[in-house]
GURO-588441 format. One line per 4 residues: number of its first residue (from 1); their letters; for each residue x, y, z of N, C-alpha, C. Coordinates in Angstrom, 3 decimals. Atoms other than C-alpha are relative to their C-alpha. Layout:
BEGIN
NUM = a = X/Y/Z/X/Y/Z/X/Y/Z | ...;
END
This chain:
BEGIN
1 = mqsk = 0.648/1.200/-1.373/29.011/-37.651/-50.089/1.154/0.190/1.293 | -0.479/-0.416/-1.559/31.515/-36.731/-47.500/-0.200/1.081/0.788 | -0.096/-1.371/-0.175/30.790/-32.868/-47.309/-1.668/-0.943/0.958 | 1.348/0.688/-0.813/26.987/-34.540/-46.367/0.192/-0.792/1.297;
5 = kqfw = -0.639/1.035/-1.611/28.681/-37.123/-43.477/0.314/1.260/0.724 | -0.258/-1.116/-1.185/30.250/-33.927/-42.149/-1.162/0.555/0.434 | 1.343/-0.960/-0.704/27.054/-32.062/-41.882/-0.645/-0.752/1.061 | 0.501/0.587/-1.194/25.467/-34.672/-40.350/0.900/-0.530/1.171;
9 = ygig = -0.570/0.433/-1.296/28.407/-35.844/-37.790/-0.561/1.687/1.049 | 0.386/-1.449/-0.708/27.789/-31.957/-37.222/-1.429/-0.011/0.696 | 1.242/0.077/-0.856/24.149/-32.261/-36.303/0.152/-0.676/1.030 | -0.291/0.870/-1.338/25.226/-35.085/-34.063/0.634/0.084/1.197;
13 = igil = -1.015/0.039/-1.056/27.902/-33.604/-31.722/-0.886/1.673/0.265 | 0.700/-1.683/-0.220/25.446/-30.104/-32.287/-0.936/-0.440/1.174 | 1.165/0.559/-0.679/22.575/-32.309/-30.489/0.712/-0.695/1.363 | -0.274/0.484/-1.715/24.909/-33.560/-27.570/0.526/0.795/0.451;
17 = givl = -0.253/-0.544/-0.875/26.484/-30.697/-27.025/-0.905/0.995/0.493 | 1.572/-0.978/-0.391/22.821/-28.563/-26.219/-0.477/-0.978/1.039 | 0.352/0.594/-0.975/21.875/-32.007/-24.517/0.656/-0.218/1.337 | -1.380/-0.485/-1.353/25.003/-31.667/-22.063/-0.207/1.092/0.427;
21 = fssk = -0.120/-0.610/-0.484/24.565/-28.404/-21.671/-1.188/0.343/0.787 | 0.974/0.095/-0.630/20.956/-28.941/-20.837/0.105/-0.558/1.386 | -0.181/0.378/-1.479/21.788/-30.886/-18.196/0.535/0.267/1.337 | -0.452/-1.131/-1.442/23.325/-28.594/-15.618/-1.155/0.335/0.467;
25 = avmv = 0.801/-0.382/-0.888/20.425/-27.506/-14.638/-0.974/-0.983/0.675 | 0.296/1.520/-0.413/19.278/-31.389/-13.862/0.832/0.229/1.220 | -0.888/0.528/-1.202/22.451/-32.066/-11.841/0.402/1.148/1.173 | 0.257/-0.959/-0.835/22.471/-28.304/-10.353/-1.064/-0.192/1.285;
29 = klay = 0.883/-0.090/-0.802/19.178/-29.169/-8.832/0.060/-1.478/0.659 | 0.168/0.960/-0.898/19.841/-32.726/-7.810/1.541/0.050/1.289 | -1.334/-0.317/-1.017/22.963/-31.629/-5.770/-0.913/0.880/1.225 | 0.448/-0.309/-0.907/20.892/-29.619/-4.190/-1.043/-0.383/0.958;
33 = nykv = 0.760/1.043/-1.227/18.656/-32.528/-2.400/1.314/-0.069/0.647 | -0.952/0.441/-0.374/22.356/-32.906/-0.947/0.392/1.352/1.199 | -0.329/-1.430/-0.740/22.091/-29.533/1.192/0.961/0.985/-0.121 | -1.501/-1.058/0.186/25.103/-27.620/-0.768/-0.932/0.845/-0.432;
37 = dvis = 0.759/-1.306/0.390/23.973/-24.209/-1.121/0.726/0.650/-1.308 | 0.039/-0.341/0.850/24.110/-21.960/-3.963/1.672/0.349/-0.479 | -1.310/-0.307/0.619/27.687/-20.762/-4.205/0.802/-0.993/0.534 | -0.802/1.160/-0.476/29.498/-23.785/-2.779/-0.167/-1.063/-1.473;
41 = illl = 0.129/1.042/1.544/27.999/-25.965/-5.959/0.740/1.108/-1.320 | -0.257/-0.873/1.299/28.730/-22.739/-8.463/1.996/-0.256/0.462 | -1.648/-0.060/-0.402/32.655/-22.869/-6.479/0.763/-1.181/-0.659 | -0.747/1.681/0.124/33.150/-26.738/-7.266/-0.067/0.191/-1.571;
45 = rmlf = 0.200/-0.357/1.962/31.948/-26.045/-11.244/0.937/0.517/0.145 | -1.207/-0.439/0.534/34.610/-23.691/-11.388/1.197/-0.215/0.359 | -1.421/0.798/-0.705/37.214/-25.611/-9.100/0.266/-0.939/-1.207 | -0.487/1.283/0.802/37.000/-28.326/-11.426/0.327/0.129/-1.230;
49 = sfpf = -0.188/-0.064/1.262/36.829/-26.698/-14.886/1.124/1.053/-0.535 | -1.364/-0.397/-0.103/39.518/-24.288/-14.177/1.260/-0.300/-0.604 | -1.404/0.848/0.571/42.344/-26.305/-14.927/-0.245/-0.170/-1.388 | -0.582/0.261/1.192/41.253/-27.092/-18.093/0.237/1.566/-1.219;
53 = yivi = -0.428/-1.415/0.627/40.638/-23.438/-19.133/1.334/0.353/-0.154 | -1.586/-0.002/-0.714/43.981/-22.660/-17.778/0.922/-0.445/-1.093 | -0.597/0.595/0.895/45.431/-25.341/-20.169/0.065/0.833/-1.437 | 0.204/-0.921/1.444/43.548/-23.683/-23.361/0.595/0.918/-0.139;
57 = ayiy = -0.766/-1.102/-0.221/44.699/-20.443/-22.259/1.149/0.096/-0.581 | -1.315/0.303/0.261/48.238/-21.710/-22.403/0.209/-0.646/-1.822 | 0.086/0.514/1.593/47.894/-23.513/-25.795/-0.362/1.137/-1.101 | 0.513/-1.239/1.527/46.554/-20.465/-27.917/0.273/1.361/0.535;
61 = rnqe = -0.931/-1.190/-0.317/48.822/-17.778/-25.752/0.085/0.351/-1.429 | -1.218/-0.431/1.307/50.696/-17.345/-29.347/-1.327/0.515/-1.136 | 0.918/0.155/1.396/47.125/-17.037/-31.512/0.655/1.184/-0.366 | -0.031/-1.313/0.744/47.295/-14.325/-33.871/-1.449/0.528/-0.481;
65 = sldk = 1.372/-0.593/0.183/44.529/-12.177/-34.608/0.199/1.567/-1.029 | 0.117/-1.225/0.735/43.740/-9.551/-37.410/0.385/1.479/0.590 | 0.007/-1.205/-0.592/43.288/-6.887/-34.993/0.569/-0.091/1.393 | -0.554/0.227/-1.310/45.420/-7.034/-31.945/-0.570/0.797/1.337;
69 = pnsk = 0.359/-0.440/-1.213/44.042/-6.333/-28.251/0.927/1.373/0.292 | -0.919/-1.200/-0.871/44.750/-3.161/-26.759/-0.286/-0.030/1.761 | 0.310/-0.133/-0.907/44.751/-2.035/-23.204/-1.595/-0.082/0.422 | 1.068/-0.028/0.025/41.152/-1.576/-23.050/-0.920/-0.536/-0.356;
73 = dylw = 0.696/1.282/0.732/40.052/-4.148/-24.974/0.797/-0.992/1.236 | -0.080/0.858/-1.393/41.297/-6.314/-21.276/-1.099/0.425/0.635 | 0.736/-0.378/-1.290/39.430/-4.303/-19.343/-1.467/-0.582/-0.382 | 0.775/0.859/-0.234/36.754/-5.371/-21.101/-0.559/-1.365/-0.458;
77 = lvff = -0.158/1.377/0.136/37.414/-8.818/-21.542/-0.395/-0.125/1.767 | -0.638/0.215/-1.834/37.930/-8.562/-17.218/-2.060/0.567/0.266 | 1.413/0.085/-0.535/33.991/-7.084/-17.328/-0.882/-0.497/-0.779 | 0.964/0.781/0.332/32.327/-9.330/-19.728/0.374/-1.314/0.527;
81 = gfvg = -0.488/1.101/-1.244/34.185/-12.194/-17.807/-1.311/0.319/1.173 | 0.733/0.229/-1.265/32.452/-10.963/-14.720/-1.418/0.152/-0.815 | 1.554/0.131/0.206/28.703/-10.358/-16.292/-0.384/-1.407/-0.839 | 0.531/1.066/0.979/28.990/-12.974/-19.371/-0.479/-1.536/1.231;
85 = yyla = -0.236/1.288/-0.652/30.321/-15.944/-16.933/-0.573/-0.290/1.672 | 0.441/0.078/-0.718/29.929/-15.186/-13.797/-1.396/0.508/0.932 | 1.218/0.004/-0.435/26.835/-13.428/-12.794/-1.143/-0.711/-0.680 | 1.074/0.714/0.704/24.806/-15.166/-15.137/-0.057/-1.380/0.316;
89 = syfd = 0.026/1.376/-0.221/25.758/-18.399/-13.755/-0.336/-0.125/1.202 | 1.134/-0.464/-1.103/24.977/-16.825/-10.276/-1.328/-0.052/0.006 | 0.869/-0.203/0.127/22.273/-16.087/-11.156/-1.078/-0.755/-0.536 | 0.405/1.038/0.659/21.066/-19.037/-12.805/-0.201/-1.227/0.900;
93 = fvgl = 0.141/0.975/-0.850/21.860/-21.268/-9.813/-0.814/0.567/1.424 | 0.866/-0.586/-1.353/20.166/-18.837/-7.211/-1.811/-0.388/-0.210 | 1.234/0.248/0.653/16.901/-19.385/-9.762/-0.389/-1.391/0.324 | 0.094/1.843/-0.191/16.985/-23.087/-9.692/0.159/-0.429/1.336;
97 = tyik = 0.521/0.663/-1.021/16.625/-23.009/-6.329/-1.522/0.143/0.821 | 1.162/-0.475/-0.186/12.971/-21.739/-6.380/-0.846/-0.890/-1.284 | 0.871/0.150/0.949/11.668/-23.202/-9.597/0.772/-1.307/-0.668 | -0.179/1.271/0.820/11.904/-26.585/-12.046/1.338/0.494/-1.080;
101 = asle = -0.791/0.126/0.693/14.670/-27.430/-14.127/-0.341/0.456/-1.346 | 0.725/-0.162/1.419/12.462/-27.211/-17.170/-0.392/1.327/-0.278 | -0.159/-1.446/0.028/11.173/-24.220/-16.602/1.078/0.861/-0.372 | -1.130/-1.095/-0.385/14.804/-22.587/-16.087/0.385/-0.376/-1.672;
105 = riil = -0.952/0.131/1.302/16.188/-24.111/-19.168/-1.441/0.816/-1.368 | 1.237/-0.172/0.365/12.314/-22.821/-21.027/0.767/1.853/-0.438 | -0.247/-1.202/-0.650/13.526/-19.234/-19.545/1.323/0.651/-0.498 | -1.515/0.026/0.218/17.054/-19.236/-20.273/0.101/0.454/-2.253;
109 = flyp = 0.195/-0.230/1.321/16.185/-19.817/-24.005/-0.586/1.152/-0.615 | 0.164/-1.259/0.203/14.722/-16.309/-24.126/1.403/0.617/-0.900 | -1.115/-0.909/0.212/18.259/-15.169/-24.480/0.559/1.004/-1.429 | 0.092/-0.100/1.206/18.320/-15.162/-28.336/-0.966/1.933/-0.285;
113 = tivl = 0.463/-1.335/0.574/15.696/-12.023/-28.298/0.017/0.601/0.940 | -0.984/-1.095/-0.886/17.430/-10.400/-25.433/0.815/0.943/-0.929 | -1.134/-0.985/0.499/20.145/-9.577/-27.744/-0.581/0.275/-1.146 | 0.509/-0.535/0.807/18.005/-8.680/-30.581/-1.079/1.189/0.840;
117 = llnk = 0.336/-1.093/-0.286/16.269/-6.000/-28.130/1.585/0.907/0.652 | -1.422/-0.662/-0.108/19.969/-4.993/-26.660/0.457/1.118/-1.203 | -0.839/-0.732/0.759/21.209/-4.255/-30.141/-1.134/1.176/-0.297 | 1.158/-0.914/0.414/17.922/-2.658/-30.699/-0.039/1.589/0.693;
121 = iflk = -0.163/-1.123/-0.493/18.629/-0.037/-28.062/0.968/0.961/0.368 | -1.258/-0.700/0.270/22.057/0.361/-27.738/0.515/0.006/-1.135 | -0.310/0.185/1.198/23.349/-0.358/-31.136/-0.799/0.551/-1.518 | 0.942/0.112/1.038/20.197/0.656/-33.144/0.004/-0.978/-1.176;
125 = qpit = -0.075/1.103/1.102/20.154/-2.212/-35.145/-1.961/-0.225/0.351 | 1.022/0.144/0.265/16.972/-2.798/-36.596/-0.902/-1.233/0.247 | 0.284/0.806/-0.451/14.078/-5.148/-35.647/-0.992/-0.250/-1.091 | 1.148/0.971/0.723/11.980/-7.457/-38.568/-0.831/0.322/0.985;
129 = kiqa = 1.260/0.712/-0.546/8.393/-7.389/-38.209/-0.068/-1.427/0.503 | 0.162/1.458/0.083/8.823/-11.052/-38.601/0.962/-0.691/1.587 | -0.848/0.495/-1.697/11.449/-10.627/-35.486/-1.061/0.473/0.857 | 0.858/-0.784/-0.999/8.821/-8.538/-33.408/-0.887/-0.768/0.179;
133 = gaig = 0.755/1.767/-0.567/6.408/-11.704/-33.837/0.376/-0.916/0.494 | -0.468/1.121/-0.792/8.611/-13.958/-33.051/0.244/0.248/2.058 | -0.166/0.035/-1.789/9.641/-12.215/-29.725/-1.126/0.409/0.616 | 0.982/-0.216/-0.671/6.006/-11.272/-28.674/-0.650/-1.315/0.364;
137 = ltyl = 0.554/1.649/0.048/5.445/-15.400/-29.800/0.613/-0.403/1.660 | -0.667/0.889/-1.216/8.221/-16.219/-26.961/-0.334/0.244/0.803 | 0.584/-0.606/-1.358/7.058/-13.680/-24.291/-1.469/-0.684/0.161 | 0.968/0.474/-0.077/3.639/-15.149/-24.423/-0.075/-1.465/0.435;
141 = giii = -0.526/1.011/-0.389/4.895/-18.610/-24.248/0.588/-0.724/1.221 | -0.242/0.049/-1.461/6.528/-17.795/-21.225/-1.093/0.328/1.082 | 1.512/-0.563/-0.395/3.065/-16.640/-19.854/-0.276/-1.307/0.073 | 0.668/1.326/-0.182/1.529/-19.763/-20.572/0.627/-1.179/0.433;
145 = afsn = -0.632/0.841/-0.704/4.109/-22.007/-19.221/-0.033/0.302/1.355 | -0.066/-0.940/-1.890/3.973/-19.600/-15.940/-1.190/-0.217/0.790 | 0.825/0.005/0.058/0.513/-19.866/-15.909/-0.950/-0.603/1.060 | 0.572/0.732/-1.482/-0.645/-22.423/-13.192/1.643/-0.502/0.638;
149 = evai = -1.120/0.853/-0.465/3.151/-22.956/-11.783/0.184/0.332/1.341 | -0.021/-0.377/-1.619/2.352/-20.823/-8.959/-0.557/-0.437/0.867 | 1.033/0.304/-0.581/-0.460/-22.626/-8.117/0.855/-1.119/0.691 | -0.661/1.549/-0.136/1.802/-25.756/-7.977/1.102/0.262/0.839;
153 = sgqg = -1.427/0.165/-0.324/4.969/-24.870/-6.596/-0.040/1.561/0.908 | -0.157/-1.168/-0.972/4.042/-21.587/-4.858/0.545/1.445/-0.523 | -0.023/-1.109/0.722/4.754/-17.758/-5.116/2.138/0.146/0.309 | -1.305/-0.042/0.254/8.505/-18.903/-4.980/0.313/0.341/-1.455;
157 = tylg = -0.097/-0.208/1.640/8.288/-19.258/-9.005/0.316/1.457/-0.103 | -0.686/-1.341/0.829/8.533/-15.538/-9.537/1.172/0.466/0.230 | -0.957/-0.097/-0.433/11.039/-14.826/-7.432/1.149/-1.015/-0.949 | -1.033/0.887/0.378/12.875/-17.841/-9.110/0.063/0.298/-1.791;
161 = gffi = 0.366/0.469/2.077/11.572/-17.541/-13.273/0.424/2.159/0.474 | -1.006/-1.117/-0.119/13.128/-13.443/-11.851/1.029/-0.064/-0.295 | -1.637/0.726/-0.102/17.059/-14.902/-11.240/-0.222/-0.338/-1.527 | -0.136/0.860/1.046/16.722/-17.035/-14.465/-0.188/1.290/-1.072;
165 = llsa = 0.134/-1.403/0.959/15.662/-13.903/-16.438/1.133/0.956/0.400 | -1.709/-0.434/-0.196/18.622/-11.868/-14.918/0.520/-0.776/-0.660 | -0.684/1.182/0.281/20.494/-15.089/-16.127/0.409/0.607/-1.148 | 0.243/-0.138/1.562/19.325/-14.754/-19.723/0.233/1.093/-0.313;
169 = itya = -0.068/-1.178/0.414/19.507/-10.948/-19.665/1.709/0.706/-0.011 | -1.206/-0.067/-0.115/23.342/-11.009/-18.432/0.840/-0.544/-1.127 | -0.637/0.814/0.735/24.398/-13.692/-20.701/-0.451/0.904/-1.445 | -0.239/-0.336/0.725/23.137/-12.108/-23.204/0.467/1.630/-0.882;
173 = sylv = -1.064/-1.257/-0.001/24.511/-8.408/-22.714/1.441/-0.571/-0.259 | -1.388/0.901/0.276/27.839/-10.662/-22.769/0.119/-0.585/-1.431 | -0.392/0.068/1.505/27.099/-11.860/-26.296/-0.259/1.383/-0.987 | -0.249/-1.598/0.547/26.432/-8.060/-27.328/1.193/0.678/0.367;
177 = gsgw = -0.921/-0.566/-0.452/29.134/-6.519/-25.798/1.527/-0.886/-0.625 | -1.096/0.739/0.702/31.530/-9.509/-26.983/0.401/0.095/-1.303 | 0.149/0.347/1.512/30.813/-9.675/-30.559/1.635/0.499/-0.736 | -1.652/-0.768/0.873/33.887/-7.115/-31.183/0.936/-0.101/0.451;
181 = lipk = -1.164/0.707/-0.432/36.177/-8.515/-28.909/0.529/-1.226/-0.411 | -0.156/1.451/0.754/36.054/-12.029/-30.332/1.067/-0.148/-1.042 | -0.886/-0.012/0.942/37.955/-11.420/-33.391/1.486/0.848/0.188 | -0.858/-0.008/0.232/40.282/-9.526/-31.900/1.211/-0.756/0.987;
185 = fgim = -0.306/0.818/-0.702/41.444/-12.081/-29.319/0.157/-1.412/-0.522 | -0.018/1.160/0.311/40.336/-15.375/-31.165/-1.045/-0.480/1.064 | 0.846/0.719/-0.999/37.614/-17.521/-30.029/0.079/-0.631/1.409 | -0.058/0.804/-0.861/38.888/-19.985/-28.108/1.072/0.694/1.349;
189 = kfta = -0.381/-0.677/-0.922/41.327/-17.542/-26.229/-0.701/1.282/0.886 | 0.980/-0.554/-0.759/38.756/-15.254/-25.617/-1.071/-0.898/1.241 | 0.558/0.729/-1.556/36.385/-17.947/-23.797/1.231/-0.389/0.742 | -1.188/0.260/-1.167/39.383/-19.323/-22.294/0.259/0.911/0.937;
193 = yami = -0.220/-1.262/-0.682/40.377/-15.786/-20.803/-1.421/0.606/0.913 | 1.361/-0.695/-0.208/36.704/-14.652/-20.065/-0.410/-1.138/1.027 | 0.155/1.264/-1.307/35.908/-18.699/-17.752/0.924/0.624/1.084 | -1.100/0.134/-0.717/39.460/-18.103/-16.183/-0.549/1.876/0.813;
197 = isci = 0.660/-1.298/-0.721/38.127/-14.227/-14.984/-1.403/-0.206/0.943 | 1.284/0.284/-0.891/34.624/-15.790/-14.101/0.209/-1.070/1.211 | -0.480/1.216/-1.134/36.533/-18.956/-12.094/0.322/0.994/1.126 | -0.443/-1.211/-0.722/38.178/-15.758/-10.355/-0.988/0.628/1.079;
201 = cvfv = 1.244/-1.127/-0.651/35.157/-13.691/-9.119/-0.981/-0.850/0.949 | 0.779/1.366/-1.207/33.690/-17.262/-8.184/0.633/0.335/1.565 | -1.162/-0.075/-0.883/36.978/-17.594/-5.934/-0.799/0.786/1.291 | -0.014/-0.760/-1.235/36.878/-14.377/-4.396/-1.584/0.184/0.934;
205 = hysl = 0.841/-0.318/-0.382/32.969/-14.365/-4.059/-0.083/-1.312/1.098 | 0.535/1.237/-1.160/32.890/-17.840/-1.964/0.716/0.743/1.231 | -1.076/-0.143/-1.166/36.236/-16.574/0.174/-1.012/1.277/1.089 | 0.952/-1.178/-0.759/33.874/-13.290/1.339/-1.162/-0.652/0.393;
209 = isei = 1.560/-0.360/-0.259/30.558/-14.266/2.104/0.307/-1.625/1.118 | 0.082/1.629/-0.435/31.266/-18.518/2.864/0.449/0.064/1.105 | -0.413/0.185/-1.297/31.495/-19.751/6.114/-0.089/-1.458/-0.266 | 0.013/1.710/0.252/31.096/-23.703/4.819/1.398/-0.384/-0.478;
213 = nlfs = -1.527/0.571/0.584/34.281/-25.803/5.001/-0.358/-0.589/-1.683 | 0.069/0.367/1.331/34.553/-26.490/1.444/-0.009/-1.820/-0.122 | -0.233/1.674/-0.512/35.575/-30.465/2.616/-1.007/-0.455/0.852 | 0.662/0.230/-0.989/32.643/-30.762/4.471/-1.001/-0.942/-0.618;
217 = fswe = 1.316/0.409/0.111/30.010/-32.287/1.843/0.437/-1.544/-0.331 | -0.138/1.281/0.062/29.414/-35.715/0.873/0.521/-0.391/-1.622 | -0.691/0.276/1.453/30.997/-37.490/-2.363/-0.750/-0.099/-0.997 | 1.445/-0.567/0.724/27.799/-37.155/-4.001/0.251/1.718/-0.676;
221 = vygl = -0.306/-1.405/0.272/28.348/-33.102/-4.016/1.261/-0.014/-1.002 | -0.597/-0.529/0.863/31.445/-33.300/-5.312/0.386/-0.748/-1.591 | 0.107/0.193/1.520/31.027/-35.687/-8.434/-1.122/0.612/-0.481 | 1.024/-1.041/0.412/27.929/-33.499/-9.294/0.952/1.206/-0.262;
225 = gfli = -0.971/-1.078/0.447/30.503/-30.968/-9.401/0.700/0.088/-0.585 | -0.984/-0.033/0.978/32.826/-32.146/-11.373/-0.754/-0.373/-1.283 | 0.916/0.159/1.341/29.898/-33.587/-14.167/-0.560/1.051/-0.367 | 0.773/-1.092/0.631/28.683/-30.331/-14.088/1.218/1.033/-0.801;
229 = avfa = -1.381/-0.636/0.071/32.164/-28.738/-14.428/0.320/-0.638/-1.792 | -0.684/0.509/1.173/33.306/-31.123/-17.353/-1.012/-0.401/-1.257 | 0.443/-0.306/1.186/30.527/-32.197/-18.911/-1.395/0.089/-0.139 | 0.867/-0.589/-0.017/28.135/-30.028/-18.588/0.199/1.929/-0.131;
233 = tvip = -1.049/-1.614/0.324/30.508/-26.569/-19.264/1.328/-0.304/-1.255 | -1.072/0.248/1.085/33.309/-27.920/-20.995/0.417/-0.365/-1.159 | 0.444/1.057/1.021/32.688/-30.511/-23.242/-0.696/1.026/-1.128 | 0.555/-0.740/1.512/29.848/-29.026/-25.146/0.205/1.418/0.052;
237 = sflv = -0.315/-1.120/0.307/30.928/-25.695/-25.069/1.197/-0.174/-1.520 | -1.042/0.181/1.385/33.808/-26.821/-27.931/-0.920/-1.034/-0.859 | 0.726/0.427/1.106/31.216/-29.378/-29.332/-0.857/0.647/-0.910 | 0.528/-0.571/0.324/29.132/-26.750/-29.846/-0.052/0.955/-0.849;
241 = sasi = -1.307/-0.752/0.985/32.047/-24.310/-31.547/-0.154/-0.756/-1.124 | -0.120/0.609/0.860/32.268/-27.073/-33.597/-1.084/-0.119/-1.055 | 0.919/0.344/0.842/29.120/-27.586/-34.737/-0.369/0.862/-0.665 | 0.636/-1.479/0.761/28.162/-24.170/-35.768/0.880/-0.147/-1.165;
245 = kmis = -0.855/0.068/0.989/31.343/-24.693/-37.661/-0.244/-0.624/-1.267 | 0.217/0.961/1.261/30.224/-27.615/-39.654/-1.140/0.441/-0.467 | 0.984/-0.017/0.376/26.882/-26.684/-40.266/-0.492/1.300/0.130 | 0.456/-1.498/0.176/26.389/-22.842/-39.934/-0.812/0.296/1.205;
249 = ssnf = 0.815/-0.171/-1.279/24.920/-21.096/-37.263/-1.684/-0.035/-0.373 | 1.091/0.553/0.295/21.485/-21.020/-39.036/-0.717/-1.635/-0.065 | 0.506/1.348/-0.103/21.358/-24.646/-39.235/-0.322/-0.706/1.762 | -0.265/0.190/-1.216/22.827/-24.684/-35.658/-1.303/0.445/0.942;
253 = aiva = 1.163/-1.057/-0.973/19.683/-22.179/-34.294/-1.318/-1.439/-0.211 | 0.671/1.391/-0.069/17.256/-25.699/-35.617/0.692/-1.025/1.152 | -0.484/1.055/-0.359/19.474/-27.833/-33.593/-0.055/0.517/1.586 | 0.660/-0.875/-1.409/19.103/-25.567/-30.308/-1.258/-0.170/0.174;
257 = gvgp = 1.403/0.182/-0.468/15.704/-26.029/-29.915/-0.234/-1.582/0.822 | -0.263/1.457/-1.352/16.558/-29.879/-28.365/0.419/0.690/0.862 | -0.524/-0.164/-1.283/17.874/-27.981/-25.487/-1.404/0.132/1.118 | 1.062/-0.138/-0.957/14.545/-27.146/-23.817/-0.841/-1.539/0.307;
261 = isti = 0.996/1.447/-0.182/13.002/-30.513/-24.830/1.073/-0.971/0.883 | -0.853/0.775/-0.830/15.947/-32.259/-23.354/0.306/-0.048/0.986 | -0.252/-0.579/-1.348/15.831/-30.523/-20.131/-1.232/-0.576/0.503 | 1.280/0.423/-0.599/11.996/-31.108/-19.831/0.230/-2.060/0.426;
265 = ilaa = -0.486/1.683/0.168/13.278/-35.158/-20.564/0.712/-0.276/0.933 | -0.848/0.415/-0.806/16.011/-35.336/-18.348/-0.645/0.148/1.293 | 0.084/-0.472/-1.217/14.246/-33.609/-15.655/-1.259/-0.845/0.851 | 0.595/1.196/-0.056/11.445/-36.169/-15.763/0.911/-0.982/0.509;
269 = ifln = -1.299/1.370/-0.393/13.912/-39.070/-15.483/0.542/-0.106/1.235 | -0.516/-0.125/-1.011/16.081/-37.691/-13.055/-0.253/0.611/1.293 | 0.442/-1.138/-0.886/13.898/-35.025/-11.047/-1.163/-0.520/0.566 | 1.174/0.424/-0.273/10.670/-36.789/-11.207/-0.769/1.688/-0.494;
273 = erlt = 1.038/-0.994/0.534/9.272/-33.306/-12.902/-0.693/0.059/-0.569 | 0.801/0.375/0.968/6.581/-33.246/-14.354/-0.742/1.235/-0.422 | 0.719/-1.302/0.318/4.954/-30.279/-16.375/-1.870/-0.315/-0.593 | 1.650/0.625/0.526/0.959/-29.856/-17.417/0.078/-0.224/-1.668;
277 = llql = 0.335/0.162/0.725/-0.037/-30.181/-20.523/-0.296/1.943/-0.892 | -0.191/-1.377/0.612/-0.439/-26.009/-21.045/1.281/0.201/0.132 | -1.016/0.026/0.060/3.012/-26.026/-19.878/0.779/-0.213/-1.142 | -0.639/0.600/1.305/4.269/-28.149/-22.680/-0.390/0.428/-1.038;
281 = fgal = 0.544/-1.107/0.570/2.450/-26.047/-24.628/0.518/1.420/-0.093 | -0.873/-1.171/-0.382/4.059/-23.167/-23.378/1.550/0.001/-0.656 | -1.280/0.433/0.406/7.190/-24.519/-23.865/0.256/-0.148/-1.813 | 0.067/-0.197/1.608/6.708/-25.130/-27.633/-0.724/0.990/-0.416;
285 = vvil = 0.286/-1.480/0.858/5.601/-21.563/-28.306/1.077/0.303/0.126 | -1.641/-0.922/-0.284/8.964/-20.341/-26.607/1.010/-0.760/-1.262 | -1.465/0.061/1.093/11.080/-22.749/-28.997/-0.559/0.593/-1.543 | 0.711/-0.776/1.292/8.756/-21.888/-32.264/0.707/1.441/0.089;
289 = gill = -0.364/-1.848/-0.128/9.498/-18.226/-31.224/1.239/0.081/-0.377 | -1.421/-0.200/-0.090/13.014/-18.417/-30.778/0.386/-0.648/-1.548 | -0.382/0.683/1.532/13.372/-20.614/-34.434/-0.132/1.245/-0.706 | 0.503/-1.356/0.944/11.750/-17.698/-35.627/0.981/0.882/0.177;
293 = vsln = -0.923/-1.127/0.070/13.909/-15.074/-34.475/1.406/-0.333/-0.451 | -1.027/0.174/0.195/16.896/-17.004/-34.831/0.815/-0.115/-1.459 | -0.196/0.406/1.366/16.521/-18.260/-38.476/-0.102/1.299/-0.862 | 0.553/-0.725/0.700/14.994/-15.121/-39.454/1.421/1.418/-0.168;
297 = ktgk = -1.260/-0.716/-0.422/18.530/-13.182/-37.813/1.048/-0.207/-1.138 | -0.662/0.614/0.701/20.865/-15.259/-39.663/-0.107/0.143/-1.295 | 0.467/-0.173/1.415/19.076/-15.299/-42.912/-0.095/1.527/-0.322 | -0.203/-1.493/0.401/19.066/-11.244/-43.039/1.757/0.248/0.175;
301 = s = -1.373/-0.351/0.512/23.189/-11.205/-42.251/0.559/-0.636/-0.886;
END
């Protein structure tokens, strides 16, 4: 009885984590209404989350692992922190200046298919027929979802979609490449270190290119930056990790389908975004395809 209760508790915190993650795009779009630029809102996100990851890194500094990392592993850690959290976040925030938050989440949701493709190309891991069909289904869903968005939002839709796809690709690259590093550092230490590296990259980026005074924004921008950092970055990262531990990755793959749906709902409430029936159908096709990819991959492993 206790295990069943724990299972449903894991489902609950998994859903909460996914919904909080999905709220990021909506809050970024809200921040853009206050004329804040991409690198400034990204900087605020990293500034507010930085202390949390410093504390986590300190707490887990002495965590032992089966295979201790060497100097080359630390170089790879820097690289994947740069690619997986800095570049992926930057591309995502740029893309959100062009397209709806709901479409952003649908495109980002493609990353499991990109992981499969990268594993096939670089690690020679086979793709099953079911996975191949599911990948085709997800990209068909993207085409359907974008079918009439250009007519609604203009040519910038293509550019925005391209940047969000770059974000999905860089994040998938991080997942593929970091898989062999996590056992050496431990999940908490690795995530904290990667996020600290990402924060430093954003700090350097801002100092090199931005001429905007960080203290010149309205209080709403700082409030949204804090919410993005804490409630759409730090907290959900722990909720998702705890959920996967409780209910298994295969069950979490089903829970993750809540992501695009919650973004569509939140964007409708807070941004007054509306998807056409055809776009909603495309979103459901994408979700179905990703569920098939994730469940087939987990079942195979």
